[in-house]
C-alpha positions as CSV (number, residue, x, y, z in Angstrom):
1,M,-3.8,-16.3,15.1
2,N,-2.8,-13.2,13.4
3,P,-1.7,-10.1,15.3
4,A,-4.2,-7.0,16.0
5,K,-3.8,-3.8,14.6
6,Q,-2.8,-2.5,18.1
7,D,0.1,-4.9,18.0
8,F,1.6,-3.1,15.2
9,D,3.3,0.6,15.0
10,Y,0.5,2.5,13.1
11,W,0.0,6.6,12.3
12,P,-2.7,7.9,10.6
13,L,-2.3,9.0,6.9
14,F,1.5,7.7,6.8
15,C,0.4,4.5,5.1
16,E,4.0,4.4,3.4
17,E,6.0,4.3,7.0
18,N,3.3,2.2,8.6
19,V,4.1,-0.5,6.0
20,W,8.0,-0.1,6.6
21,Q,7.3,-0.7,10.2
22,L,5.2,-3.8,9.1
23,C,8.2,-5.1,6.9
24,R,10.5,-5.0,10.2
25,H,7.9,-6.6,12.5
26,H,9.2,-9.8,13.7
27,H,5.7,-11.6,12.6
28,F,7.1,-11.5,9.0
29,A,10.5,-12.6,9.7
30,Q,9.8,-15.6,8.1
31,H,7.5,-14.4,5.3
32,K,8.2,-12.9,1.9
33,T,6.7,-9.6,1.5
34,F,5.8,-7.0,-0.9
35,A,5.1,-3.3,-0.2
36,V,2.2,-2.5,-2.7
37,F,1.7,1.3,-3.7
38,I,-1.6,1.8,-5.0
39,S,-2.3,5.4,-7.2
40,N,-2.6,6.4,-10.8
41,E,-1.9,9.1,-13.3
42,T,-4.5,11.4,-11.8
43,K,-3.6,10.6,-8.3
44,A,-7.1,9.6,-7.3
45,C,-8.1,6.0,-6.4
46,T,-11.3,4.7,-5.0
47,L,-10.7,2.2,-2.3
48,W,-14.0,0.7,-0.4
49,L,-14.3,-0.4,3.4
50,Q,-11.7,2.2,4.4
51,Q,-12.0,3.0,8.2
52,S,-11.8,6.8,7.2
53,A,-14.9,6.7,4.9
54,S,-17.3,9.1,6.1
55,K,-20.4,6.4,5.5
56,Q,-19.4,2.7,5.3
57,D,-21.2,2.5,1.8
58,L,-18.9,5.2,0.3
59,P,-15.4,4.6,-0.9
60,V,-12.4,6.8,0.1
61,V,-10.5,8.6,-2.8
62,W,-6.9,8.3,-1.9
63,D,-3.9,10.0,-4.0
64,Y,-1.9,7.1,-3.0
65,H,-2.3,4.3,-0.7
66,V,0.3,1.6,0.4
67,V,-0.3,-2.0,1.7
68,L,1.7,-5.2,2.5
69,F,1.4,-8.5,0.6
70,A,3.0,-11.5,2.9
71,C,3.4,-14.9,2.4
72,S,4.9,-17.6,4.9
73,E,8.0,-19.3,3.9
74,V,7.4,-21.7,6.7
75,L,6.9,-25.3,5.6
76,Y,4.0,-27.7,7.3
77,N,4.7,-31.2,6.8
78,G,7.3,-30.2,4.0
79,I,4.7,-28.1,2.0
80,N,4.2,-24.4,1.9
81,N,0.6,-23.4,1.1
82,G,1.7,-20.2,-0.4
83,R,-1.2,-18.4,0.2
84,W,-0.8,-14.5,0.0
85,T,-2.3,-12.2,2.4
86,V,-2.8,-8.5,2.9
87,W,-1.9,-6.3,5.7
88,D,-3.8,-2.7,5.2
89,L,-4.1,-1.1,8.5
90,D,-6.3,1.3,7.2
91,S,-9.1,-1.0,6.0
92,D,-12.2,-2.2,7.8
93,L,-11.1,-6.0,6.3
94,A,-9.4,-8.1,8.7
95,L,-5.8,-8.2,8.9
96,G,-4.1,-11.1,6.9
97,I,-7.3,-11.5,4.6
98,S,-6.4,-13.3,1.3
99,V,-5.2,-11.1,-1.6
100,E,-8.2,-12.3,-3.7
101,D,-10.8,-11.2,-1.2
102,Y,-8.8,-8.0,-0.4
103,L,-9.0,-7.0,-4.0
104,V,-12.3,-7.9,-4.8
105,Q,-13.9,-5.9,-1.8
106,T,-11.7,-3.0,-1.9
107,F,-11.7,-2.3,-5.7
108,L,-15.5,-2.5,-6.8
109,P,-16.1,-2.3,-10.6
110,L,-16.4,1.3,-11.7
111,A,-19.1,2.9,-13.4
112,P,-18.8,3.9,-16.9
113,G,-17.3,7.3,-17.0
114,F,-15.2,6.9,-13.9
115,G,-12.4,4.8,-15.2
116,H,-9.8,7.8,-14.4
117,Y,-10.5,6.1,-10.4
118,A,-8.9,2.9,-11.4
119,P,-6.0,1.7,-9.5
120,T,-2.5,1.2,-10.8
121,F,0.0,-1.2,-8.6
122,R,3.6,-1.1,-8.0
123,V,5.3,-3.9,-6.3
124,V,8.5,-3.5,-4.3
125,E,10.3,-6.4,-2.7
126,G,10.0,-6.1,1.2
127,E,13.6,-6.3,1.7
128,V,14.2,-3.6,-0.9
129,F,11.7,-1.4,0.6
130,K,12.9,-2.0,4.4
131,A,16.5,-1.3,3.4
132,R,16.0,1.7,0.8
133,F,12.7,3.6,1.7
134,S,13.5,7.1,2.4
135,S,11.1,9.9,3.4
136,D,11.8,13.4,4.8
137,R,8.1,14.0,5.3
138,Q,8.1,17.3,3.3
139,H,5.1,16.0,1.1
140,M,3.0,16.5,4.5
141,K,4.1,20.1,5.6
142,N,2.2,23.2,4.1
143,S,4.5,25.8,2.4
144,D,4.9,27.7,5.9
145,G,6.5,24.8,7.2
146,T,3.4,23.4,9.3
147,W,2.3,20.1,9.4
148,K,-0.9,19.0,7.4
149,S,-1.2,16.1,9.7
150,P,1.0,15.4,12.9
151,P,4.1,13.3,12.1
152,P,4.6,10.0,13.2
153,S,6.3,9.6,16.9
154,W,9.3,7.7,15.7
155,P,12.1,9.5,13.5
156,A,11.8,10.2,9.8
157,I,13.0,7.4,7.6
158,I,16.2,8.5,5.8
159,H,18.4,6.2,3.7
160,E,21.2,7.9,1.6
161,E,20.1,7.2,-2.3
162,G,16.8,5.9,-1.1
163,L,13.8,5.1,-2.7
164,A,11.6,8.3,-2.5
165,L,7.8,8.3,-2.1
166,A,7.5,10.5,-5.4
167,E,9.1,7.9,-7.7
168,L,7.4,4.8,-6.1
169,I,3.8,6.3,-6.4
170,D,4.6,7.4,-10.2
171,M,2.4,5.1,-12.3
172,K,3.9,5.8,-15.6
173,H,6.4,3.2,-15.6
174,D,6.2,-0.1,-17.7
175,E,6.9,-2.2,-14.5
176,C,3.6,-1.0,-12.9
177,M,0.4,-3.4,-13.0
178,T,-3.2,-2.9,-13.6
179,L,-5.6,-4.7,-11.1
180,D,-6.4,-7.9,-13.3
181,E,-2.6,-8.1,-13.7
182,L,-2.0,-7.8,-10.1
183,K,-4.5,-10.7,-9.3
184,R,-2.7,-12.8,-11.8
185,A,0.6,-12.2,-10.4
186,F,-0.4,-13.0,-6.9
187,A,-2.9,-16.0,-7.7
188,A,0.2,-18.5,-8.2
189,K,1.9,-19.7,-5.0
190,K,5.1,-17.3,-5.8
191,P,4.6,-14.4,-7.9
192,P,6.9,-13.8,-10.8
193,P,10.0,-12.1,-10.2
194,I,9.5,-8.2,-9.9
195,Q,12.2,-5.8,-10.9
196,T,12.6,-2.6,-9.0
197,T,14.1,0.3,-11.3
198,I,13.6,3.4,-9.2
199,T,15.6,6.7,-8.8
200,T,15.5,9.4,-6.3
201,T,13.3,12.4,-6.5
202,P,11.4,14.8,-4.0
203,A,8.3,13.4,-2.5
204,S,5.0,14.5,-3.7
205,C,2.0,15.7,-1.6
206,H,-0.4,13.1,0.3
207,T,-3.9,14.4,0.7
208,T,-6.3,13.2,3.1
209,G,-8.7,10.5,2.0
210,K,-12.4,11.8,1.4
211,A,-15.5,9.8,0.9
212,S,-16.7,10.0,-2.7
213,D,-19.8,11.4,-4.2
214,H,-19.4,9.0,-7.2
215,Q,-20.2,5.8,-6.1
216,P,-18.9,2.9,-8.7
217,D,-21.5,-0.1,-9.3
């Protein structure tokens, strides 16, 4: 039986830190994990079935979002079933839903003329993300130093020469994937090797998700 949302550390509007906490959780100690960053060049992606949607039949438009992909490395009768699951603490979908079902229900086909809302994905190995992710949370502060949204109760995640949020959500690099490429990569029992070639840059702004007036078909 999968853990419930309340079993994990969670803070609204800090999805990258929530996924970092998931990577460290004992439930995933014997799992292969990936932190999956979702954004695009326009910093506007439509995601359906998000808890912050103003209406159930509307998507949320995020500038970026982060989820966890996980696959158990435990063998059952000598066999690893290789089922990849998704852990999105901001979704109405069940925790541990299959990658296929999550992607189909979260990213509905876009209507003609709305291709700029299409997601792009950067996939980072969980062990790398856990060891190197760094955020001083400045992207969540206004110019006067006040918070756009209250920060998590746990300390900021700081690693020297770490992976900065701004670079992780920069989707202009060759190693990023389209939705179809992501589906193909995780359809197999083991995804292909994924290289993380990222430098450290200041973090960018994470805006509050809003229900979109543009409804994909």
